[in-house]
C-alpha positions as CSV (number, residue, x, y, z in Angstrom):
1,M,-126.6,42.1,-10.0
2,A,-124.3,40.2,-7.4
3,D,-121.4,42.2,-5.7
4,E,-118.6,40.6,-7.1
5,T,-115.8,41.1,-4.6
6,T,-112.4,40.7,-5.2
7,G,-109.3,40.0,-2.5
8,L,-109.4,39.3,1.0
9,T,-113.0,40.0,2.7
10,L,-113.5,40.7,6.5
11,H,-115.3,37.1,6.7
12,E,-112.1,35.6,4.9
13,L,-109.4,37.1,8.4
14,K,-108.1,34.4,10.0
15,P,-104.5,34.1,12.0
16,A,-101.8,32.2,10.5
17,P,-101.5,28.5,10.5
18,G,-100.1,27.3,13.6
19,S,-100.0,31.2,15.2
20,H,-102.8,30.1,17.7
21,R,-103.1,27.7,20.1
22,E,-107.1,26.9,21.6
23,R,-107.1,27.7,25.2
24,K,-107.5,24.4,27.3
25,R,-110.8,24.0,28.5
26,I,-111.2,22.1,31.8
27,G,-114.0,20.5,34.5
28,R,-115.8,19.5,31.0
29,G,-116.2,16.0,31.2
30,A,-113.9,12.8,31.0
31,G,-113.7,12.3,27.7
32,S,-111.8,15.9,27.6
33,G,-108.8,14.3,29.3
34,S,-109.0,17.1,32.1
35,G,-112.5,16.7,33.5
36,K,-113.9,16.3,37.1
37,T,-110.7,17.0,39.3
38,S,-109.6,19.3,36.8
39,G,-105.8,18.2,36.7
40,R,-105.3,18.9,40.3
41,G,-106.1,15.4,41.8
42,Q,-107.9,14.7,44.5
43,K,-107.9,16.6,47.8
44,G,-105.0,18.2,49.8
45,Q,-104.1,21.7,49.7
46,K,-103.2,22.2,46.1
47,S,-106.4,21.0,44.9
48,R,-108.4,24.2,46.6
49,S,-108.1,27.5,45.0
50,G,-105.5,29.9,45.4
51,S,-103.3,27.2,46.2
52,H,-101.4,27.9,43.3
53,R,-100.4,31.5,44.9
54,L,-98.6,30.6,47.6
55,R,-95.6,32.8,48.8
56,A,-91.9,30.9,47.5
57,G,-90.6,28.6,49.4
58,F,-93.9,27.4,51.3
59,E,-94.2,23.6,51.8
60,G,-97.4,23.3,53.8
61,G,-95.9,24.2,57.3
62,Q,-93.2,21.9,57.4
63,M,-89.5,23.5,58.0
64,P,-88.8,24.9,54.7
65,L,-85.8,23.9,52.8
66,Y,-84.2,27.0,52.8
67,M,-84.4,27.1,56.9
68,R,-82.9,23.1,56.9
69,L,-79.9,24.0,54.9
70,G,-76.9,25.5,56.3
71,K,-75.6,29.0,55.4
72,L,-72.4,30.5,54.4
73,R,-71.5,33.9,54.8
74,G,-71.7,36.8,51.8
75,P,-73.9,36.8,48.6
76,N,-71.6,34.8,46.5
77,H,-72.0,31.0,47.3
78,R,-75.1,28.9,46.5
79,K,-75.6,28.2,50.3
80,S,-75.3,31.8,51.2
81,M,-78.1,34.0,51.8
82,P,-80.7,34.9,50.3
83,M,-81.6,31.6,48.8
84,G,-84.1,30.9,45.9
85,P,-86.1,33.5,44.5
86,F,-84.5,36.1,46.8
87,R,-81.0,35.8,45.4
88,T,-79.5,39.1,43.4
89,H,-77.7,38.2,40.1
90,T,-75.5,39.9,37.9
91,T,-74.3,39.6,34.2
92,P,-70.3,39.7,34.2
93,V,-68.8,40.9,31.2
94,N,-64.9,40.4,31.0
95,V,-62.6,43.3,30.2
96,S,-61.1,41.0,27.6
97,A,-64.7,41.3,25.6
98,L,-64.7,45.1,25.6
99,D,-61.3,44.5,23.0
100,R,-63.5,45.0,20.1
101,F,-65.1,48.0,20.1
102,D,-63.0,51.0,18.8
103,E,-61.6,53.4,20.7
104,G,-62.9,56.1,22.1
105,V,-66.2,54.3,22.1
106,E,-68.6,54.6,24.8
107,V,-69.8,51.5,26.0
108,T,-73.3,50.7,27.4
109,P,-75.5,48.2,28.4
110,E,-77.4,48.7,25.3
111,L,-74.7,48.9,23.3
112,L,-73.6,45.5,25.1
113,R,-76.4,43.4,24.4
114,S,-76.6,44.7,20.2
115,A,-73.5,43.6,20.1
116,G,-74.2,40.4,21.4
117,V,-71.9,40.6,24.6
118,V,-74.9,39.6,26.6
119,R,-78.2,38.4,25.6
120,S,-80.5,40.2,28.2
121,L,-80.6,43.3,30.4
122,K,-82.6,41.4,33.0
123,H,-79.9,41.5,35.6
124,P,-77.4,44.0,36.2
125,I,-74.1,44.1,34.3
126,K,-70.5,43.7,36.4
127,I,-67.8,44.5,34.7
128,L,-64.9,41.4,35.9
129,A,-61.3,41.8,35.3
130,K,-60.5,38.4,33.3
131,G,-58.0,38.8,29.7
132,E,-56.6,42.1,29.0
133,L,-57.5,45.7,27.7
134,S,-55.9,47.6,25.1
135,T,-58.5,49.8,24.0
136,R,-59.5,53.1,25.7
137,L,-63.3,52.8,26.3
138,T,-65.9,54.8,28.6
139,V,-67.6,51.5,30.1
140,T,-71.0,52.4,31.9
141,A,-72.2,49.5,33.6
142,H,-73.8,49.1,37.2
143,A,-70.7,47.5,38.7
144,F,-67.1,47.1,38.2
145,S,-64.7,44.8,40.5
146,K,-61.5,47.1,41.9
147,R,-59.4,45.4,39.2
148,A,-61.5,45.8,36.3
149,V,-61.8,49.5,37.3
150,E,-57.6,49.3,37.2
151,A,-57.6,47.4,33.7
152,I,-60.2,50.2,32.3
153,E,-58.0,53.1,33.5
154,A,-54.7,51.6,32.4
155,A,-55.6,51.3,29.0
156,G,-56.5,55.2,29.2
157,G,-60.3,54.7,29.5
158,K,-62.9,55.7,32.2
159,A,-65.7,53.6,34.1
160,V,-68.9,55.2,35.0
161,R,-71.5,53.8,37.0
162,V,-75.0,53.7,35.7
163,D,-76.5,55.9,38.7
164,G,-73.4,58.3,38.5
165,T,-71.6,57.3,41.7
166,P,-67.7,56.5,41.8
167,A,-67.0,53.1,40.1
168,I,-65.2,51.8,43.6
169,P,-67.1,53.1,46.0
170,E,-64.8,55.0,48.9
171,P,-64.8,53.0,52.2
172,A,-66.9,54.1,54.8
173,K,-65.2,56.6,57.1
174,A,-64.8,54.9,60.7
175,K,-66.4,56.9,63.3
176,P,-63.7,58.8,65.6
177,K,-63.5,56.5,69.2
178,R,-64.2,58.1,71.8
179,A,-61.6,58.9,74.2
180,P,-62.1,56.8,77.3
181,K,-63.5,58.9,80.3
182,A,-60.8,60.0,83.1
183,A,-61.1,58.5,85.9
184,A,-62.6,61.0,88.5
185,E,-60.1,62.1,91.0
186,P,-61.3,61.4,94.4
187,E,-62.6,64.9,96.1
188,P,-60.2,65.3,99.2
189,E,-62.3,64.7,102.6
190,P,-62.7,67.9,104.8
191,E,-60.4,68.3,107.5
192,A,-62.2,67.4,110.6
193,A,-62.1,70.7,112.8
194,K,-59.7,70.4,115.6
195,P,-61.2,70.6,119.1
196,A,-60.0,74.2,120.6
197,A,-57.3,74.1,123.3
198,E,-58.6,73.4,126.7
199,E,-58.0,76.7,128.9
200,P,-56.4,75.2,132.4
201,E,-58.6,75.4,135.0
202,A,-58.2,78.5,137.1
203,E,-57.2,77.7,140.9
204,P,-59.7,78.5,143.3
205,E,-59.0,81.6,145.2
206,P,-58.7,81.5,149.1
207,E,-61.4,82.7,150.8
208,A,-60.6,85.8,152.7
209,G,-62.5,84.7,156.2
210,S,-59.2,81.7,156.3
211,D,-56.7,83.8,156.0
212,A,-57.5,86.1,158.6
213,E,-58.0,83.1,161.2
214,E,-54.4,81.9,160.6
């Protein structure tokens, strides 16, 4: 008697329609659409193996774009260093967006994401001072602007960095300047030894014989 199994069986398991896509098979003949050169074209560095693992900004040895362009000071402009993939990013959040939370709530990056204030936590969050804040909150973030800290504290709240350091780092203490060395006073020259007083030459004594003859 044949075993009649009802319901789903192992040989009937398969992904939902549209959830799985076959991988692209390259180098399998011209009819596949990606045969012969496998979609890399003919010759050149980018047709070789390992050519797609070059460092960011590499242009084959010629002067790269980030070196050809002029630079501006500071990290806040698109023409500043570092450029391209090496630039650091932050997610800005204004204090006006924090006014939606109830008083006394501790605002963390995770709470900002769950409330829809930020879309992701990929980049550090920096609190900026645009708008007004009238709710007392304890705000925890990666960075704060000076005016944002003033606005949070004016509302009775507190600004705390994620790493526990002060929201506004204290300015580095200037090293005390060394007093200029006093010019060395010239040593007094030793006095030249005074020559001894010359004694008067003694007069020659008269000879005794000459007196007698006179």
